[in-house]
N, C-alpha and C positions, 0 to 999 in steps of 0.2 A: 617283390617290392617292399621296401620298408614303409611302415606306417608313419614314420617321422622323417623330416627333411630339415636340415639347418644350413642356411647360407651364412657364412661367417665373414665378417669384416667388409661388407659391401661398400664399394667405393662411393656409389651414389644410388639412393633408392628414391625413385620418383613415384609418389603415392597416388596421384590424381584424386586426392581427397578434397573436401570442401575448401580447404585453405590452400591447396596447391603445394602441400609440404614436400620438401626434398630433404632427405636425411643422408648424412655421410658417415662412413665408418661405423655401420651398425650391423647387427645380425638380424636374420628373419627366421623364425621357427614355425614349422608347419606340423600339425598332428592330425592324422586321418583326413587329409585334404583341406584343412582349414588353418588359416594363420592364427597362431596362438600368442605370439609375442614378437615385438619389434624393438630392438634396443641394443646396447653394447653388451658384449660378453654373456651370451645366452647359453653357452655350452653346458653349464651346470644344470640347466633346465631340460636339456635334451635327454631322451631315452637312450639306454646303452646301445641299442641297435640302430640308432638314428643315422641316416645317410648324411654325410657332411661334405659341403662343397666350399672350397676356398674361393671367396668372392671378392678378394681384395682388388682385383682388376676389373670388376664387372660393374656396369651400369644396369640397374634392374628397373623394369617397368611392369605395370599391370598387363596381363595378357590381353591381346587385341580381341575385339568382338565383331565378327562379320555379320551384317544385318541384311545383306541381299546378295544372292548368288544363284547360279544355275549350274550345278556340278556336271550334269551330263554334257555340257558344251565343251568340256575339256578335249573331246574328240573332234571338235569342229573349230579349230583355230589355225592361224597361219595360212589362211586360204585367200589368195589374191582375188579369186572370182567372187568373193564375198566382201570385198573392201568397200567401206562406205564412200570413199573418195571416188569410186567408179559407179556408184549406184544411187538411185533415189531410195527413200525409205520403202516404198511399195515394191521396187525391184528386189531389195534386200530381203524383205519378208517373203516374197514369192520364192526366192531361191533357198533361203535358210530353212523354211519349214519343210520343204521337200527332203532336205537332208535330215532334219529332226525326225521325220517319219520313219527313218531307217533304224532308229535307236531301239535296242532290245535290252533284256535284263542284264546280260553280261556287260553291256555298255554302262548301264546305270551303276552297277557294282564297281567296276574298275575305274570309271571316271570319278566316282566318289572317293575312292582311295587316292587317286592322283591329286584331286583338288584339295582334300584334307591334308595330305602330306605336304603339298606346296604351301598351304596356309600355315601349317605348323612350323615349317622351316623359316618362316618370316614372322614369327611371333604371335600368331593367332592361336587362341586357346578355346574359343567358343565360336562355332560356325553355324549360321542359319543357311539353309538351302531351300530355294523356292523351286521344287520339283513339280513341273506341270506337264511333263512329257510322258503321257500314259498311252502309248501306242497299243492297239488291240492285240498285236502279235507278241507283245512283251510280257504279258502275264499280269497278275494282280498283286505281286509282292515286291514292287520296286523300292518302296520306302523301307521295307523290312531289310532289304539288301544294303541300303544306306546305313541303317543302324548297325548292321553287322560290320560294315567297313569302318565306321567310326569307333566301334569297340576295339577292333584290331589295332588301331593307331593310338587309342587312349584319349581321343578328342571329345570335348563336350559338344554334343550335336543337337541342334534344334531343327526338326524336320517341318518344312512348310509343304503341306499336302495341297498342291494346286490342281487346277482343272481348266478345261475349255469345253463349253457346252453348246455354243452357237454354231450351227452348220455354215459352211462356206456359202451356200446358196442364199443365206439370209444376211450376209454381210461380214462374216468372219474371215480372217486370213488363214485359218487353220485347215489343214487337210482333214478329210473325214476320218482317216486312220487315227488321228490324235484326239477325236471327240469322245466325250462320255456324256451320260445323262446326269442331271442334278442328283437323281436318286442314287445312281452308282457312286458318285462322288461322296455324298453324305454318308452312305453306308460304309465306305472305306475309311473315311475320317473317324467314324465311330469306332471301327475296328482298331485303328492305329492309336487312338486316344486310350482306349481300354487296355491295349496290349503294351504300350510303350510310355505313355505320358506320365512323368513324375512331377507333381506340383511342388516338391520340396525346394528349399532355397539353394541347395548344392547339387541339384539334379544333373545327371550326365545325359539324360534323354528327355526331350519334350517335343510336343507336337503343336503346330500352328495351322489353323484353317486358312487357306490362301488361294481363293479363286484367282485365276491368272490376271484378268483385267476386264473392265466392264464391256469393252467393245467386242470381246470374244466369248462372252458368256450371256446366257439368258438372265434377265433381271431377277428371276426367282432363285437363281443360283446364289446370288449375293444375299438376298433376304433370308433364305433358309440356312445359308452358312452362318450368318449372324446369330440366328436363333440357336443353332447347334453349338457354336463356340461359346456363347455366353451361358448356355445350359451346362456346359462342362467346365467353364472357367478357364478357357484357353484363349490365346491371342489370335488376332486376325491380321492378314496382310494382303496387299495387292499392288500392282503397278498402277500409277495414276499420273496424269498430266505429262505424258511423255510423247506428245505429238498427236494424240487422238482427239483433242477437244473439238476440232472441226467436224469430225465424224460423229461425235456425241451430240453436237448441236444439230446436225442434219437429221440424226436418228431420233433424238429425244427432245430437242429444243432446249437442252441444258448442257452446260459444261460439266466435266467429269466430277468435280468436287461437289457441285450442287446436286448432281445425281446421287452421289454417295450420302450427302447430308440428308436428302429426302428419305433415304432408306435407313438412316441411322448407322450407316457403315462408317463410323468415325468414333473417336473416344480414346481414352487412355489405354485401351486394350487393342488399339489399331495403329498400324504404321503403314505408310505408303512409300514405294520406291520411286525415285527420280524427281518428279514434280518440277521439271524445268519450265513448264508453261504456267506455273502458278503466279497470279498477280499478288500484290501486297495485300489486297483485301482478302484474297483466298488464304494467304499465309496467316493472316490474323484469325480467320475462321478456324483454321487448323489448330492454332494455339488455344483459342477459346474452348474448343472441344477436347483438347489434350491429345490430339492425334499427332503421331510422330512421323519423321521424314528420314528415309535412308538415302544419303547422297552417294552416287557412284560416279566419281570424277572421270575415270577412263572412258565410260560410255559418252559422257558429255563431249569429250575431245573428238571422238569418232563421229558423232552425229553432227556436230558443228552447227546445230540449230538453236542453241540457247544454253545458258549456264544457270543452273539452279541458284536462286537468290538466297544464299546462306546468310548474307548480311541482313536481309529483310526478315528471314526466318528467325534469326537470333533476336533481332529487335522486337519481333512480335512475341517471342517466348516459345517458339516451337521446339520440341524435343528433337535432337538431331543425332543420327548415327551415320557411320560410313559402311559402304558395301563395295565388294569387288565387282559385282555383276558377272554375268556369264562370260566364259572365255570367247564366245562368238562375237562379243562386243567389247572385249578387253584383251584377250589373247594370253593373259596370265592369271594367276590366282594369288596375288601378293597384296595383302591388305596394308602391310607396312609401307609399301610404295604409294598407296592411295592417300596416306596422310599428307605427305609433302605435295603430291599432285593436286589434292583438294585445295590446299593453301595457295599454291601457285595459280590455279585456275580462278580462284576467287580474286586474287590480285589482278589478274588479266581482265576480269569482268567488272572491276570496281568503278571504272570511269562512268560518271553520270548517275550512279546509284545514290539514293537518298540516305541510306543507312551506312554507318561506318563498317569497315571490314572487321570481322571478329578478331580478337587478339590471337597471335600465332599459337599460343599455348592451348587455345580452345580446340584446335584441330586434333591434338592428342586426346583431349577429353572426349571428342566426338567418337573416336575409335575405341574408347574404353568405357568410361562411365555412361556416355551417351548411348552406346550400343546396349549396355545393360538395361538402361531405362526403356528402350524400345522393346526389348524382349521380355520386359517385366521381371528382370532378374536382379533384385536388390542386393544380393550377396556377391555380385560380380563387378568387375570394372575398376576396383580400387585395391590398393595394398594397405589394408588396415586389419587390426585384430578382429576376428569374427568373420572376415570375408574369405571367400574361396582362395585357396593357394594356387592361383593361376598367374603366371608371370613369364616374361622373357628377359633375356640379358644379352648385352653386347660387351665385348672385350674393349676396354677403354684404351688399350695400347695400339689399336689399329692406326696406321699412319693417316688415314683420311679423317680421323677425328681430331687431329692436332688443331688447336685454336678454338675448339668447340666445347671443351669440357667444363668451362665455368658455368654453363647453364644447361644441364642435361635434359631438363623438361622441354626446352625448345629444340633440342637436337634432332628428334625425328621429323620435325616440321620444317625447320630452316635448312638443315644440311642433308638430312635423310641418311639412310644406310644402303649402300650399294651391294650388299651381299646378304646371305642368310644370317640369322642371328646365331649366337654361340650357345644359347641355352633356351629351351622352352619347357615349362613345367605346367602340367594340368592336374588339378586336384592333388597337388603335392607330389606327383610322380614326374620324373624326368622323362619326357617323351622324345626330345631331340637335344643332342649335346655334341659339340665339337664335330659336326658333320655327319652324325649318325643317328638314326632312329633307334629307340630302345626296344621296340616291339616287332619291327619289320625290317627286312633288307630292302633298301631303297632300289637297288639295281634290279632285283628280282621283281619287285612291285612294278617298276617301269617297263621291264621287258614283257611281263604278262599283259599289262595294259596296252602296250603298243601293238601286240599281236591281235587283240580284240579290235582296236581302232583300225588296223589295217584290213581285217576281215570284213567288218561291218560297214565302215565309213569310207576309207580311202580307196579300196578296190571299187566300190560303187561309184565314187566321184570320178575315178579314172575312166570308167566306162561311159560316163555321161557328161564329161567335161565340156563338150561343146554347148550343151543346153544350159549350163550354169554360167556361161560367160555373159556379161552385160551386152 
């Protein structure tokens, strides 16, 4: 790999900077994974061994940043017996966790490769995964295998080390096979932080402490997670306000956000996933504490129980990012698709809301600079000198783009892209170009993963199909 990359004559460069700048007919020069210059005719500044790409037909965007996912669920998708339209939430959880309990180390490794590859094909360059599936039979090094997979693909990876610590007999929905103690969880978080976490602005590896959700964890799991994370200067994450408030009220006499606020599990180093049950008052409290929100539009569509109020969140000043969510509640791993879907879903839910819909361009910002803010990564999410050389590009000559090219910043939101991107660059390295990965063979990766999926998941589902039907 060359230490230098030059994109020459870019047709349109969407920066997602503070001014929303879009530059046309410019070059972009990267050195050692960082953008060093943007402007016309930069060839003379490039090193002799610089990799050069003719970008005269390319629309270039900052790399997308995924802020919520569950990679292991890549092996649990396209299952009619798990369709939300046929099940209540309780029925879905009852069935899905029995399947999650089958997951082993091979599943984690191969489903991570699959999920990261699919993300990269669709313009994502930094991926956070909330890995909370730590089955006893699967071993102790599941997140290690995820880092291994990310390195193979050249992706920037943020590992959310999750857990569930509350037994089923005490109100959890988790099988005992998936439970850990708080002590086990904290010990492994320490190990991962010491072994993998890089606090630098251009880090390829980082760790987040991420207990799964309050209803499936003991309270001390959250309070001790907070102390550990802040002691090490790492971020915190959990699911919140995704249908559990009634249970929280019955169990603690508090809604989920109040429960978190009481335990100080909020702040600029914390972000929550989903939040569709949040009131305007709660969104204001999130904004006041600096707590971020990861919006996962596909899950909203499947649940059909509410739409996260992004208009209210924006009006309150909440930091917002976008997430794919796990494939068990999405069925794909395409963050680019989530940009347009998020916009359309907010349009659908706009009637009767007090706050105006965020402008369309904001939804691209959510997926780029917004995601960088949630992850605490100030050098990501924009195409500017000094920022990480993470980007994706689309060929402007595609027929489905006719009539859209006058405003490339709105294009991913209003029209969307119905295919993989043409170029993905991470830290100045081309990881996906013209239908091929640079580091792995896609078909070999898929064949190996499908074999594991068949052995561990599909064969088991086939033998127990009757018990999984609603």
